[in-house]
C-alpha positions as a printed Julia matrix, in Angstrom:
273×3 Matrix{Float64}:
  97.29   82.52  115.67
  95.76   79.42  114.16
  95.57   79.12  110.43
  92.87   77.8   108.78
  93.31   76.55  104.89
  90.53   75.47  102.32
  89.83   75.75   98.97
  87.81   78.33   96.78
  86.33   77.54   93.29
  85.84   80.32   91.14
  85.37   80.3    87.14
  87.44   76.88   86.36
  90.05   77.74   88.7
  90.69   76.33   92.37
  92.17   78.89   94.76
  94.24   78.46   97.95
  93.04   80.1   100.66
  93.57   80.97  104.47
  91.9    82.68  107.48
  93.24   83.26  110.9
  92.1    85.35  114.37
  89.02   86.56  115.58
  86.55   89.2   114.75
  84.79   90.91  111.72
  86.47   89.49  108.49
  89.36   91.57  106.96
  90.7    90.17  103.18
  94.22   90.72  102.45
  94.94   90.88   98.48
  98.73   90.4    97.89
 100.65   92.63   95.65
 103.26   91.39   92.94
 103.59   87.6    93.31
 102.68   87.53   97.02
 101.01   84.2    98.05
  98.49   84.2   100.77
 101.29   83.98  103.83
 103.57   86.9   101.96
 101.82   89.03  104.58
 102.0    86.46  107.48
 103.4    88.93  110.19
 100.87   91.34  109.31
  98.17   89.04  109.86
  98.82   87.76  112.65
  99.4    91.11  114.27
  95.56   92.14  112.9
  94.85   88.73  114.22
  93.35   89.98  117.63
  91.21   92.15  116.46
  90.0    90.74  112.89
  89.41   87.44  110.85
  92.12   87.65  108.4
  91.7    86.16  105.13
  93.96   86.03  102.23
  94.79   83.42   99.05
  96.86   82.95   96.41
  95.73   84.74   92.94
  94.6    82.21   90.14
  97.57   81.01   88.64
  99.96   81.41   91.32
 101.29   78.79   93.54
  98.9    76.56   94.91
  96.14   78.28   92.86
  95.44   76.79   89.6
  94.86   79.36   86.66
  91.98   78.44   85.04
  91.24   79.53   81.79
  93.57   82.47   80.52
  93.25   84.97   80.55
  93.51   86.23   83.87
  91.65   89.7    83.94
  91.33   92.05   86.28
  87.79   91.45   86.47
  88.44   87.96   86.74
  90.84   88.51   89.58
  88.28   90.99   91.51
  85.34   88.04   90.9
  87.92   85.77   92.55
  88.47   88.01   95.6
  84.49   88.24   95.67
  84.24   84.66   95.54
  86.58   84.04   98.22
  85.17   86.56  100.74
  81.84   84.9    99.78
  83.33   81.52  101.24
  83.98   83.03  104.55
  81.13   85.36  105.28
  77.8    86.9   104.37
  78.3    89.84  105.96
  80.9    93.31  103.77
  84.08   92.84  104.96
  86.94   95.12  105.14
  89.6    94.37  102.08
  93.15   95.58  102.11
  94.79   95.25   98.75
  98.51   96.69   97.75
  99.69   97.28   94.47
  97.99   95.02   91.99
  95.99   94.04   95.13
  94.85   97.38   95.59
  93.62   97.82   91.82
  91.96   94.23   92.33
  90.37   95.5    95.06
  89.04   98.84   93.33
  87.68   96.46   90.54
  85.89   94.59   93.16
  84.02   96.88   94.63
  82.81   98.42   91.06
  81.51   94.97   90.37
  80.16   93.89   94.0
  80.12   97.04   96.21
  77.6    95.09   99.02
  80.14   92.98   99.57
  82.72   95.28  100.56
  82.33   97.59  103.95
  85.98   99.38  103.4
  88.59   98.92  101.11
  92.06  100.45  102.13
  93.86  100.27   98.55
  97.6   100.83   98.73
  98.93  102.72   95.95
  97.36  101.22   93.1
  99.04  101.13   89.87
  96.52  102.94   87.24
  97.69  104.0    84.38
  94.15  105.75   83.21
  94.51  108.06   86.53
  98.04  109.04   86.25
  99.86  109.15   82.64
 103.38  108.76   82.49
 105.14  108.28   79.17
 108.82  107.68   80.86
 107.04  105.13   83.41
 105.26  103.67   80.31
 108.45  103.45   78.14
 110.24  102.3    81.47
 107.16   98.91   81.28
 107.73   98.49   77.8
 111.27   97.51   78.85
 110.23   95.3    81.54
 107.8    93.44   79.22
 110.71   92.74   76.28
 113.11   91.71   78.99
 110.42   89.48   80.56
 110.76   87.59   77.35
 114.01   86.5    77.95
 114.69   86.8    82.26
 112.31   87.16   84.58
 114.45   87.4    86.98
 115.64   90.85   85.34
 112.76   91.86   84.55
 111.5    91.94   88.37
 114.46   93.42   89.65
 113.92   96.18   87.08
 110.19   96.5    88.11
 111.83   96.06   92.02
 113.95   99.52   91.25
 110.93  101.52   89.36
 108.8   101.22   92.35
 111.56  101.7    95.23
 110.87   98.19   96.43
 114.38   97.52   96.71
 115.43  100.15   98.89
 115.58   97.8   101.51
 114.05   99.89  104.38
 112.78   97.22  106.84
 110.93   97.52  110.66
 112.67   95.94  113.55
 112.14   92.32  113.68
 110.51   92.5   109.78
 110.66   89.26  108.15
 109.83   88.18  104.53
 107.73   85.26  105.12
 109.42   82.06  103.05
 107.82   81.0    99.78
 105.63   77.92   99.21
 105.34   78.03   95.8
 108.39   77.87   92.66
 109.39   81.67   91.96
 110.02   81.14   88.46
 106.86   79.7    87.68
 105.04   82.37   89.46
 107.21   84.98   87.74
 106.45   83.83   84.31
 102.76   83.64   85.0
 102.66   87.17   86.69
 104.37   88.26   82.98
 102.18   86.58   81.02
  99.06   87.43   82.56
  98.83   89.86   85.23
 101.54   92.6    84.2
  99.17   93.15   80.9
  96.19   92.92   82.97
  97.23   95.66   85.2
  98.5    97.68   82.45
  95.22   97.27   80.32
  92.88   98.44   83.24
  91.1   101.66   82.34
  89.05  101.96   86.03
  88.7   105.74   86.72
  87.4   107.79   89.34
  84.17  107.95   87.2
  84.18  104.22   87.79
  84.39  104.13   91.16
  82.61  106.6    92.59
  78.77  104.92   92.17
  80.58  102.28   94.71
  80.96  104.83   97.42
  77.35  105.02   97.85
  77.78  101.53  100.3
  81.49  101.37  100.34
  84.0   103.3   102.13
  87.32  103.74   99.65
  90.7   105.0   101.47
  93.59  105.94   99.07
  97.13  105.32  100.9
 100.71  105.87  100.07
 103.41  105.08  101.96
 106.07  107.32  103.69
 108.68  105.96  101.64
 107.13  106.05   98.17
 106.52  110.14   97.8
 106.61  111.19   94.13
 106.81  107.8    92.97
 104.34  106.73   90.5
 101.85  104.41   92.24
 102.08  106.92   95.21
 101.07  109.81   92.67
  98.09  107.48   91.4
  96.9   106.58   94.89
  97.17  110.58   95.31
  95.07  111.73   92.22
  92.79  108.92   92.73
  92.03  110.24   95.95
  91.39  113.8    94.96
  89.58  112.9    91.96
  86.83  110.97   94.25
  87.19  113.85   96.74
  88.85  112.17   99.32
  92.13  112.32  101.07
  95.05  110.66  100.8
  96.72  108.61  103.77
  99.79  107.87  104.54
 101.0   104.13  105.65
 104.38  103.6   107.11
 106.55  102.14  104.37
 106.93  102.18  101.0
 105.08  100.42   97.92
 105.8    97.05   99.84
 105.13   98.26  103.2
 102.53   95.9   104.38
 105.41   93.25  104.36
 108.29   95.34  105.4
 106.4    97.43  107.94
 103.93   95.12  109.6
 103.6    95.68  112.85
 103.4    99.32  112.17
 100.86   98.59  109.08
  99.03   96.56  111.74
  98.77   99.62  114.12
  97.94  101.82  111.08
  95.18  100.1   109.5
  93.45   99.26  112.66
  93.58  102.86  113.38
  91.88  103.65  109.85
  89.6   101.09  110.32
  88.37  102.15  113.9
  88.0   105.94  112.83
  85.49  104.49  110.29
  83.63  102.35  112.58
  83.46  105.43  114.62
  82.22  107.83  112.1
  79.31  105.56  111.14
C-alpha cells in the first residue's frame, strides 16, 4: 500500500499525517504515544477497502506541540483538521484509549464530520469512578516526575497492555520519534488531559442524531477499568458493547483479526443505513 505523507496546520501546531489505501476515508486515532504508523499492519489490512488516515498527535514525534496545554478539546480539533484536509464528507473514525476519548470529544464538537465512530476502551473517569484506580494513577503521575520509563511500565501493567498476547504475524511498527521525548510530553500534557475530561453520556447523546457510535472492548481485557468504561458508556447511551480481538492494545497486537472485525462492523452499519 502506497502511503502519502502530508502536514496539517491547526491552532499553532503542524501535524504530521499519513494516508493510504482506496475507498471511503477512515481515520485511526492512536492510543498512548502511538505515532501515525503505530497501527501500520491494521492500516494495510484495511487499505483494500478504505482510505486509511492517521497522524502524530500534537507534541509527539513529527508533530509540533503548539501552545500548551494540549487539552482533549484541542486534540479533537486537531483530529477534525486532519479529516478536513482529506475529505469534505463524513468519515469513519476508529480510536483506541486516548484516541477513543479524542474521537468522542470530536463527535461532540463536530458531529457532522463523523459518520461512524468506533471507540475502543476510552478512559473516562467521569463514567466509571474507581478510587483504587485513581490512586494508582496518582502514583503513576508521581513516578513520572522522576522516571517516565517506570511510569509507563506501571501504566502497561494497569491496562493489561503487557500481557504479551499477540496474533500470529503481528509485529509493532518501529518508532520514528524519540520515545523518551514522547513519554515526557505524554505525562506532562496528555495524561492529565485524559484524567481531566468530564465527558459523559449526556454530552455525547445529541451527536447520535448524525453519528453512529459503537463502543468496543477487548476480549482479553474484560473486567478491566477501560473495558468497564466502554461497557458503562454503551449502557448509558442505550447501546450494546461490541468486543474486538485482543485487549486494550488490540489494534496493534491483533491487527488482522481487528481489521476483519472492524470491516464487518462498518459493513453492518452501512447495510443498516
